[in-house]
C-alpha positions as CSV (number, residue, x, y, z in Angstrom):
1,X,0.2,0.3,0.0
2,X,2.9,2.3,0.7
3,X,4.4,1.5,-2.6
4,X,1.3,2.4,-4.4
5,X,0.8,5.7,-2.1
6,X,4.7,6.7,-3.1
7,X,3.5,5.8,-7.1
8,X,0.8,8.1,-6.6
9,X,2.4,10.7,-5.1
10,X,5.6,10.7,-7.4
11,X,3.0,10.4,-10.7
12,X,1.2,13.7,-9.1
13,X,4.4,15.6,-9.2
14,X,5.3,14.9,-12.2
15,X,2.0,16.0,-13.5
16,X,2.5,19.3,-11.8
17,X,6.2,19.4,-13.5
18,X,5.4,18.7,-17.1
19,X,1.1,18.6,-17.6
20,X,0.7,21.9,-18.6
21,X,3.6,21.7,-21.3
22,X,2.1,18.7,-22.3
23,X,-1.1,19.7,-22.5
24,X,-0.3,22.9,-24.3
25,X,1.1,20.7,-27.2
26,X,-1.6,18.1,-27.2
27,X,-4.2,20.9,-27.9
28,X,-2.2,22.3,-30.7
29,X,-1.5,19.3,-32.4
30,X,-5.4,17.8,-32.2
31,X,-6.2,21.4,-33.3
32,X,-3.8,21.1,-36.4
33,X,-5.0,16.9,-36.9
34,X,-8.7,17.9,-36.8
35,X,-8.6,20.7,-39.5
36,X,-5.7,19.2,-41.8
37,X,-6.2,15.6,-41.8
38,X,-3.7,13.2,-43.2
39,X,-4.8,14.2,-46.5
40,X,-6.5,17.1,-47.8
41,X,-7.9,19.0,-50.6
42,X,-9.3,22.5,-50.8
43,X,-10.6,25.0,-52.9
44,X,-10.8,29.1,-51.9
45,X,-10.7,32.4,-52.3
46,X,-7.8,34.8,-51.1
47,X,-8.9,38.3,-50.6
48,X,-6.2,40.9,-50.4
49,X,-7.6,44.4,-48.6
50,X,-5.9,47.6,-48.9
51,X,-7.0,51.0,-48.4
52,X,-7.5,51.9,-52.0
53,X,-8.0,48.7,-53.6
54,X,-9.0,44.7,-53.0
55,X,-7.3,41.9,-55.1
56,X,-9.4,38.2,-55.3
57,X,-7.2,35.1,-55.8
58,X,-8.7,32.1,-56.5
59,X,-6.6,28.5,-55.3
60,X,-7.1,25.0,-55.3
61,X,-4.7,23.2,-52.4
62,X,-3.3,19.3,-52.1
63,X,-1.4,18.7,-48.8
64,X,-0.4,15.9,-47.0
65,X,0.8,15.8,-43.6
66,X,2.8,19.0,-42.5
67,X,5.6,18.4,-44.9
68,X,4.0,18.1,-48.4
69,X,1.4,20.8,-49.7
70,X,1.1,22.1,-53.3
71,X,-1.2,25.4,-54.5
72,X,-2.4,26.2,-58.2
73,X,-3.6,29.6,-58.8
74,X,-7.0,29.5,-60.9
75,X,-7.2,33.4,-60.9
76,X,-6.6,36.4,-62.0
77,X,-5.8,35.5,-65.5
78,X,-2.5,37.1,-65.1
79,X,-1.2,34.4,-63.0
80,X,-3.5,31.5,-63.5
81,X,-1.6,28.2,-63.9
82,X,1.1,29.9,-61.4
83,X,2.0,27.0,-58.8
84,X,3.6,26.6,-55.5
85,X,4.9,23.5,-53.7
86,X,6.4,22.8,-50.5
87,X,8.7,20.0,-49.5
88,X,9.5,20.1,-46.2
89,X,11.6,23.3,-45.7
90,X,12.2,24.0,-49.6
91,X,9.3,25.8,-51.7
92,X,9.9,25.9,-55.4
93,X,7.6,27.7,-57.7
94,X,6.7,26.9,-61.5
95,X,6.1,30.2,-63.5
96,X,3.7,29.3,-67.1
97,X,4.6,32.6,-68.5
98,X,8.1,31.3,-68.6
99,X,7.7,27.8,-68.5
100,X,10.4,27.7,-65.8
101,X,10.3,25.9,-61.8
102,X,12.3,27.8,-59.6
103,X,13.4,27.0,-55.8
104,X,13.0,30.3,-54.2
105,X,16.7,31.3,-52.2
106,X,16.1,32.1,-49.0
107,X,16.3,35.8,-49.2
108,X,12.7,35.5,-51.0
109,X,11.2,33.6,-47.9
110,X,10.2,36.9,-46.4
111,X,8.9,38.7,-49.1
112,X,4.8,38.2,-49.7
113,X,3.2,35.7,-50.7
114,X,1.3,36.8,-54.3
115,X,1.1,40.1,-53.0
116,X,-0.8,39.1,-49.6
117,X,0.2,39.4,-45.8
118,X,1.3,36.2,-45.9
119,X,5.4,35.9,-46.6
120,X,6.6,32.7,-48.3
121,X,8.0,31.5,-45.5
122,X,5.0,31.3,-43.9
123,X,4.8,28.5,-46.0
124,X,7.7,26.6,-44.5
125,X,7.4,27.9,-40.8
126,X,4.7,25.1,-39.5
127,X,7.3,22.6,-38.6
128,X,9.7,24.9,-36.6
129,X,7.1,26.3,-34.6
130,X,6.6,23.4,-33.3
131,X,10.0,22.4,-32.9
132,X,11.8,25.6,-31.8
133,X,8.8,26.7,-29.1
134,X,8.0,25.6,-25.9
135,X,4.2,25.7,-24.8
136,X,2.1,26.7,-22.0
137,X,-1.5,27.0,-20.7
138,X,-1.9,31.0,-19.9
139,X,-5.9,29.7,-18.8
140,X,-9.0,30.1,-20.9
141,X,-10.9,32.7,-22.5
142,X,-13.9,33.4,-25.0
143,X,-13.3,34.0,-28.7
144,X,-16.5,34.1,-30.8
145,X,-18.6,32.8,-28.1
146,X,-16.6,29.7,-27.2
147,X,-14.9,29.0,-24.3
148,X,-10.9,28.5,-25.6
149,X,-7.8,27.6,-23.8
150,X,-5.3,30.4,-24.1
151,X,-1.9,28.7,-24.7
152,X,1.7,30.4,-25.2
153,X,4.4,29.9,-27.2
154,X,8.1,31.0,-26.6
155,X,11.5,30.3,-28.2
156,X,14.0,27.8,-26.6
157,X,17.2,28.8,-25.4
158,X,19.9,28.8,-28.1
159,X,17.0,28.7,-31.2
160,X,16.9,31.8,-33.7
161,X,13.6,31.9,-33.9
162,X,11.6,34.5,-35.8
163,X,8.8,35.4,-33.5
164,X,9.4,36.5,-29.9
165,X,6.6,35.4,-28.6
166,X,2.7,33.1,-30.1
167,X,-0.6,33.4,-28.3
168,X,-3.0,31.0,-29.8
169,X,-6.4,30.5,-28.7
170,X,-8.4,26.9,-29.5
171,X,-11.6,26.0,-28.7
172,X,-12.3,23.6,-25.6
173,X,-15.1,21.7,-27.3
174,X,-13.8,21.5,-30.9
175,X,-10.4,22.1,-31.1
176,X,-11.0,25.2,-33.3
177,X,-8.1,27.5,-33.6
178,X,-9.9,31.0,-33.8
179,X,-6.8,33.4,-33.0
180,X,-3.2,33.5,-33.1
181,X,-1.0,36.6,-32.6
182,X,2.6,37.2,-33.3
183,X,4.9,39.1,-31.7
184,X,8.4,40.3,-32.0
185,X,11.6,40.1,-30.4
186,X,10.8,43.5,-29.0
187,X,7.2,42.0,-28.0
188,X,5.4,44.3,-30.1
189,X,2.4,42.7,-32.1
190,X,3.1,42.1,-35.8
191,X,-0.3,39.6,-36.8
192,X,-3.2,39.0,-35.8
193,X,-4.8,35.6,-37.6
194,X,-8.9,35.5,-36.4
195,X,-11.0,32.2,-37.5
196,X,-14.8,33.2,-38.4
197,X,-18.0,31.8,-39.7
198,X,-17.8,28.0,-38.4
199,X,-19.3,25.7,-40.4
200,X,-19.4,22.0,-41.4
201,X,-17.3,21.6,-44.5
202,X,-16.0,17.9,-45.6
203,X,-17.5,16.7,-43.2
204,X,-15.8,19.2,-39.9
205,X,-16.7,21.9,-38.2
206,X,-14.0,24.5,-39.2
207,X,-13.6,28.2,-39.4
208,X,-14.4,29.1,-43.2
209,X,-13.0,32.3,-43.2
210,X,-9.5,33.3,-41.9
211,X,-8.4,36.6,-41.3
212,X,-4.5,37.7,-41.2
213,X,-4.4,41.7,-39.7
214,X,-0.9,43.4,-39.8
215,X,-1.0,45.2,-36.7
216,X,1.0,48.4,-37.9
217,X,-1.0,48.8,-40.9
218,X,-4.5,50.4,-40.8
219,X,-7.2,49.2,-43.2
220,X,-5.2,46.2,-44.5
221,X,-6.0,42.4,-44.0
222,X,-5.2,39.3,-46.2
223,X,-8.6,36.9,-46.1
224,X,-9.2,33.4,-46.8
225,X,-12.6,31.6,-47.4
226,X,-12.7,28.3,-47.8
227,X,-15.5,27.1,-50.6
228,X,-15.2,23.4,-50.3
229,X,-13.0,20.9,-48.4
230,X,-12.0,17.4,-48.4
231,X,-10.1,15.2,-45.8
232,X,-8.4,11.9,-45.4
233,X,-8.5,11.2,-49.4
234,X,-6.1,9.5,-51.7
235,X,-3.7,11.8,-52.9
236,X,-1.0,10.6,-55.4
237,X,2.6,11.3,-54.3
238,X,3.6,12.7,-57.7
239,X,1.4,15.6,-57.2
240,X,4.1,16.6,-54.6
241,X,7.0,16.5,-57.1
242,X,9.1,19.6,-59.3
243,X,8.4,17.6,-62.2
244,X,4.4,17.5,-62.1
245,X,4.1,21.2,-61.2
246,X,3.4,22.0,-64.8
247,X,0.9,19.4,-65.3
248,X,-1.2,20.4,-62.9
249,X,-5.0,21.3,-63.1
């Protein structure tokens, strides 16, 4: 009996020391798995909003896990047929106007992706967030009338991280990522991502719209609206190769 009690006390101490961090990581993983699935196909409209103009772009995208995705631009006409391929930490671009496939150099990763408020680096950053940041539960807050876990991510020691801090709000009921705030190394807010209009798409409840809002640029944001999504479907691996990019339709 004493041995059992000693084990229970030890288990409780381990939970107090590590349970919070593990719990936060688990919540984030569940939210990502719910949205992505093992594979995903989606059709969406990306609207870039500026003070004096608005631009719409329609795209199709296929993904497999965290490491592979390919995006085909359908419109506007001048960008139709442009393809972006992510393979782990690499990004390739196919330009139909010159019929060339180009690997993006590191110097281009910080540039805007197709004139939106996303950067090319955003396409490859997901895995580094898992590897380079600690996770901690801060408590519960309400977003979009839903009770959410508030989670803080901070870079690990000796890691040259892009962000000084990230805050994520994930709903307790369905593990929906409803708000994310990105802070620089000086603690200043850089970007906010909002998940809105929660509905059933492809058999999964998810925010049908995401808004990316830069903190220092007034009346500016990028809106991503899903019109179709399919999860856990069969996708041929050849679609994630550079040789296939010009054949994508």
